[in-house]
C-alpha positions in Angstrom: -75.1 -2.9 -34.6 -76.9 -5.5 -36.2 -77.1 -5.4 -40.2 -78.4 -7.5 -42.6 -76.5 -7.3 -46.1 -78.4 -7.5 -49.3 -76.4 -8.4 -52.4 -78.1 -6.9 -55.7 -75.8 -7.2 -58.4 -72.5 -5.5 -57.6 -74.2 -3.3 -55.1 -74.0 -4.3 -51.2 -76.9 -2.8 -49.5 -77.0 -2.5 -45.6 -79.8 -2.9 -43.8 -79.5 -1.7 -40.1 -82.0 -4.1 -38.2 -81.5 -2.8 -34.8 -83.6 -0.1 -33.0 -80.4 2.1 -32.9 -81.8 5.8 -32.4 -80.1 8.6 -34.7 -80.3 11.8 -32.3 -77.9 14.2 -33.9 -75.4 14.6 -36.8 -72.7 12.6 -34.7 -74.7 9.5 -34.6 -75.1 9.4 -37.9 -71.6 9.4 -38.8 -70.9 6.9 -36.2 -73.6 4.8 -38.2 -72.1 5.4 -41.6 -68.6 4.4 -40.3 -70.0 1.2 -39.4 -72.4 0.5 -42.2 -69.5 0.3 -44.6 -71.5 0.3 -47.7 -72.6 3.0 -50.2 -76.3 2.1 -49.8 -77.9 1.9 -46.1 -81.5 1.4 -45.3 -82.5 2.4 -41.8 -86.4 2.6 -40.4 -88.4 6.0 -39.6 -88.1 4.3 -35.8 -84.0 5.0 -36.2 -84.8 8.6 -35.7 -86.1 10.8 -33.2 -89.8 11.9 -34.1 -88.4 15.5 -34.3 -86.3 14.3 -37.3 -89.1 14.4 -39.7 -90.0 18.0 -38.3 -88.2 20.1 -41.0 -88.2 23.4 -39.0 -85.5 21.5 -36.7 -83.3 21.1 -39.9 -82.4 17.8 -38.2 -83.0 16.0 -41.6 -81.2 18.1 -43.8 -77.9 18.0 -41.4 -78.0 14.2 -41.1 -78.7 13.7 -45.1 -75.9 16.2 -45.8 -73.5 14.0 -43.7 -74.7 10.8 -46.0 -74.0 12.9 -49.0 -70.5 13.8 -47.8 -69.7 10.4 -47.5 -71.6 9.6 -50.8 -73.9 7.0 -49.2 -77.2 6.6 -50.7 -80.2 6.3 -47.7 -83.6 4.8 -47.8 -85.8 5.4 -45.0 -88.4 2.8 -44.2 -91.9 3.9 -42.9 -95.5 5.1 -43.2 -94.8 8.5 -44.0 -98.5 9.4 -44.0 -98.4 10.0 -40.3 -96.4 12.9 -40.7 -98.8 15.9 -41.7 -96.7 18.3 -42.8 -97.2 19.8 -46.6 -93.5 20.6 -46.7 -92.2 16.9 -45.6 -94.3 15.5 -48.2 -93.1 17.6 -51.1 -89.3 16.9 -49.6 -90.2 13.3 -49.6 -91.4 13.4 -53.3 -88.4 15.3 -54.4 -86.1 12.9 -52.9 -87.7 9.9 -54.2 -87.5 11.5 -57.6 -84.0 11.9 -57.5 -82.8 8.6 -55.8 -80.1 9.6 -53.5 -82.6 9.5 -50.5 -85.5 7.2 -50.6 -88.6 7.4 -48.3 -90.1 4.1 -49.1 -92.9 1.7 -47.5 -90.6 -1.5 -47.5 -87.1 -2.7 -48.0 -88.4 -4.4 -51.0 -89.0 -1.3 -52.6 -85.5 0.4 -51.6 -84.1 -2.4 -53.1 -85.9 -2.6 -56.0 -85.4 1.1 -56.7 -81.5 0.7 -56.4 -81.5 -2.3 -58.3 -82.2 -0.5 -61.8 
């Protein structure tokens, strides 16, 4: 796994820069084990397309793994390409709470977590 570490104050943020694709919860657990930090940045390309279809429950299952391991996750991408109103509402609430961020850039995630 290729990763870049961003140091923000006393926080280390791991940005996964490979095209690893998370297909299921075990893939998420494996990634968590190798990331080693409480803050992880992934890209929407790191997930199968149906990950963003809430009816598959993949999003909830994988985010639950991050919660269980007390890891905050930011997903970088263009989320306008997903037409689901429910997903947009989920993204809004997630960004408001801050444990899971859906952002347009790595800089956005780092800025949110540096507050």
